[in-house]
C-alpha positions, 0 to 999 in steps of 0.5 A: 711556494709557501705562506706561513702564519707568523701569528702561529709561530712559537720560538723556544730556546731551551739551551743557551750557554756560551758553547751551545744553543738550541733554538726551536721554531714551530708554526703553521703554513700552506703550500700556496701552489695547491688549489685548496692547500691544506694547513700544515704544522712544522717544527724546525730545530737548530743546534748552534755552536760558536765558530770563529767570531760567529756561529755555526748551525751544526744540526738542523731538524725539520718535522712536518705534519698536517695541522690539528683541527685546533691549529687550523681554526686559529691559523691565518687570522688577520690579528697582529701576533703578540710576542711573549718573552720570558727572561731565561734563567741562568743565561750568562751575560757573555751570550748577550755580549757575543751576540751583540758583536756579531757581524750581521749587517742586514736583516735580509741576510739568510742565516747561511749567509751570516755564517759564511760572512763570519767564516770568510772574515775568520779565514781572510782576516778581513772585517765582516763588512768587507767579507760580506762585500766580497761574498756578494760580489762573487754571488755568495760562492765561497770558493770563488770569493776566496780565489778573488780575495787571494788574487787581490791580496797577492796583488796588494790591491786590498786597502789596509782599512779592510783589516782590523787595526792592531793596537 
C-alpha cells in the first residue's frame, strides 16, 4: 500500500500528435505498510497510440528511487496543490476532438479498463456504454465477456439500440 503526494505531481506531455502521445507523470510517495516509510520518487511514462475508437498504451516505464532531501522537505504538506497548464505549441485540434469523443464514462475507470472498453466496442460493434456494461457484468474478463456477447448475439438477445444506428 502506498500514499502519494498529489502536490508533488508533475505531468508532462512532450509529444502529442494524432498518431503518438507521450505522457510522463512524476511525484513522491511513501509505502505506508512500513513503520517509518522512506519517501520515494517515481517517474512513470506512457507511450500511447490510437487504436480503434480509443487509445492503447504500447509502452510504459516506471522508474523508482529514493527522494532527494529537497523533495522530502517539500512533500506531504497540507496545502492544496496548484495546477499550471501550458498551452502546447503545434498541437492539432484533431487530438482534442478525438479525446473529447472517447468513451470514458466514469472517473473511477482504470486506464486499462478504458482501453478494454474501446477494444471490446471495436470488436463487438456495440456502443461503448454497452461494451462497458458487458465487461463489468463479466468481471472485466475480456474473453468471458466476448463469449457471453457471442452467446447473446447468436440468440438474437441483444437489442438493436446497443449498436450504432446507420445513417
